[in-house]
N, C-alpha and C positions, 0 to 999 in steps of 0.2 A: 528510243527510250528503253532503258534497261528493264529487265524482268522484275527486279527488286522494286524499282520505282513504280512500275505498273501495279504491282501488288499493294503497295502503300496507298496509291490513289484509289484503287478499288475498295480497300478497307475503309478509307476515309468516306467514300460515297456511301458505303454500307452503314457506317456509324451515323452519318448525317441522316440517312433514311430512317434508322431506328429512333434517333432523337426526335425527328419530325413526327414519327408515329406515336412516340410517347407523349410529345407535346399535344398532338391532336387528341389523343385519348384523355389527357388531363383536362383539356378544354371541354371535351364532351361531358366528362364527369362534373366539371364546374357548372356547365350550362344546365345539366339535369338538376343539379343541386339548387341552382338559382331558380329554375322553373318550379321546383318543389316549394321553395320559400315563397315565391310569388303566389302559388296556389294556396299555400297555408295562410298568407296574408289575406287573400280574397275570402277564404272560408271564415277567418276571424272577423273580417269586416261585415260579411253577411250575417254572422251570428249576432254581433253587436247591434246592427241596424234592425234586424227582424225579430229578435227575441225580446219580449217585454220584460221578462225576469231572468236574470243570470245569477246563479248562486255564488256565494262567496268562495266556494271551493273551485268552481269553474273559472271564476275570475283569476284566482291565483295560478291556475294552470295556464290560462291565456297569457298572463303576465310573464311567466317563465318562458313560454314559447316565443313571445315577442322579444324578450331580452336576448334569447339565443339567436334569433334572426338578426337582431341589431349587431351583435358581436361578430357574426359571420359577414354581415353586410359591409362592415368597415374594411374587411380584407378583400372580399370578392365582388361585391355588388355596386351598383350605381347609387348616387345620392337619392334617386327617385324611390328606390326600395327603402332606404333608411328613413326618408321623410314620411313615407306611408306607415312604416312600422312605429315610428315615434308618435305619429298622430293617433294610431290605434292604441298605443300604450297609454297615452294621456287619457283616452276615453275609459280604458280599463281601470286606471288609477282613480279616476273620478267616481266610477261606479263602486269601487272598493271603499272609497271614502264615504259614499252615501250609505253603504251597508253598515259601516262602523258607526255613523251617526244614528242610524235606526236602532242598532243594538244598544247604544247609550240611552236612547229614549226609553227602550223597554226596561233596562236596568234601573233607570231613574223612576219609572212607574212602579217597579217592585219596591224600591226603597221608600218612596213616598207613601205607598199603601201597605208597606210592611208585610207583603205576601208574594209568593211566587206567581207569576202571571200565567193565565190560561190562553189558549188559542182564541177563545171567544173574546177575551179582553183585548188581545192584539188587534183583532178585526174591529170590534165595536168601539173600544175606547181610544185606540191609537190610529185607527183608520187604514190599516194595511189590508191588502186583499188576501184571499184564501191561500194562494201559493206562498206568498210572503210569510203569512202567519205560520205555516208548517215549517218553512225553512228556518225562521228565527227561533221558533219553539224548539225544534230539534237541535239547532245549533247551541242554544243556551243550556239545554238539558243533557246533551251527550258528552261523554268523556272527551278529553282533548286528543286529537289525532297527531299531536306533535310531542315527541319524546323530550323530556326536559334535559336529557344529556346532549341534545343537539342545540341547546341555547348557550351561546358563548358567555363565559364568565357568570354562570348561573349562581354561584355562591355569593359573589359580590352584589349581584342584583337582589338576591334574597335579603341580605343584610340591609341594603338600602331601603327595601320595602318595609322591613320590620321597624326601621327607624322612622319611616314616614307615616305609616298607618298604625293606629291603635289596634284596629281589628281588621287584619288583612282579609279581603273578600273579593269576589268577582267585580262588584260595583266599584270598589276602591281602586283596583288595578286598571280597569277599563276607563271608568268615568273620571277618576281623579288623577291617575298617573299616566293615562294615555296608551296603555298596552293594547295590542290587537287581541281579540277574544281568545283565539286558540293559544296564543302565547301566554295569556293571563291564566287560562285553565291549567296549562302545563306548569307554570310557576307555582300555582296553588298546590299541585300534586307534589312538587319538589319540597315546598315548605312543610307539608305534612310528612313526607318521606324522610326529611332531614331533621325532624323533631322540633321545628320552629313553632308549629301550631298543631292543634289536635284536629281541627276541621277547617274547611275553606267554604264558608257560606256564600250565598249569592249576594247578600247585602248586609250592612251592619244594622244592629238594633238602634232605632232612633231613641234618643233620650227624651223622657217625658218632660214636657214644658209645664211650668207652673201657670195654670190658667185661673182666671177669676170668673165666677158666675155672675158677678155684679156687672162686669163690662168686659168687652173684648180688648180694651186698651189697658195701659198700666194704671197703677193705683192713683198717681197724681192726676191722670186724665179722668179717672173715675170721679174724683172729688169735683173736678171742673164740671162734669156732666150733672152731678147731683146739685151743684150750685145753680146751674142753668135751669134744672127742673124746678127747684124751689122758687126761682124768679117767675117762671111761667105760671106756677100755681098761685103766687101772690097777686098777679095782675089779671088772672083769667077767672071766669065764672064756671067754666067747664074745660075738661081736657080729655082727649081721646085715649082710650085704654092702650091702643097700639103704640102711642107715643111714650106713655109711661113705661110700658113693658120693654120697649126698645132701648130707652135710656137707662133703665135699671139692668137690663141684660139678664133677667132671671127666667127660669122655665115657666111654662104655662100654669102648671099646678100650683106652684108657690105663689105666683102672681095673683091668680084669681082668688085663692084662699085669703091672701093678704088684703086684697081689694074689699072683700066682704067684711073682714075685720075692721078695716078703716071706715067703711061706710057706717057700720054700727057705732063704732067708738066716737067718731067725729061728726056724726049727723050728715054725712054725705049721702047723696042719692045716685042711683044708676039709671041712666036713660039711654037705652040702646047701646051704642058703642062708646058712650061718654060717661065720665065720672063728674057729677055736678058738685061743685065745691061749696061748702058752707063757710062763708067769709068770717063768721063769728069764731070758728074754731081753726081757721087756717094756720095760725101761728103754732098752735099746739100740734097740729098735723106735721108741720115742718120739723119741729123738734123730734117727733116720733120717727119721722123719716130718716133724720140724721142717726138716731140711735139704732134703727133697724139696719141701716147701711153698715154701721160698724159691726153689728152682729154677723151679718152676711160675710163681711170682709174677713173677720177673725175665723169664721168657720172654714172659709175657702183657704186661708193661709195654713190652718191646721191640716186640712186635707192634702194640700200641696206638699207640706213637709214630710208627709207619710209616703209620698210616691217614690 
């Protein structure tokens, strides 16, 4: 064998040895990375199984870690790791969904009561524990940790919100339009910063409804109730105060003052909780009841128009 050929063979062996070394080193690195991912999955699994409460921020961090593991698992790891990561990701997403539902309940409570909620109300009225109450209270009251310049197409989103909501607010974005709370707070900041709105309240003001002191139902139902009361009076010798008051739907002071007036005017008597009806004057009483109902109805309409 010539010296030149021998040199080529030796060079080839040396190259093969270097390639094998590099391949071995690469495999070592991949194995270490895989072991690290497996360890990370185990830690996430233990956290999900053993922690009673995981904050919305921790869950977001877990979600990002699992998504990263899944991306790498597609290239390097077995299906076993991918399956486990997907299963844990499902658990994280479910917990995130529950957090979002809880936040919606809190914002709904604020809207219905037209006041910002306290931690005490979160615990006593909504039934969450102390740790949850602190987390949700801080979450709702703190500024957004998401910069609005990181929200894709923020300008188009803002225009869409302005068109959909008469009064853009946290309740509207989260409960009505379905935005996640941090995103909603960030959009609110953008709406103010870009001059769309002057302030971004937690909930919209509820429009006052026109109510009737005569009855909880509508006016045509009120009339039906009065007709029913008149028939009861016509066929009865006595009627319980509670029934009259309930059917008329008036406050205690107005009711008892009127009962005394009727008793004197129409010769009725009072016996305990009952109004004893004078049959000789019952028709006059029914006419007076009709007139009084109209007076109350007109007063209530006037009051409603001024609201």
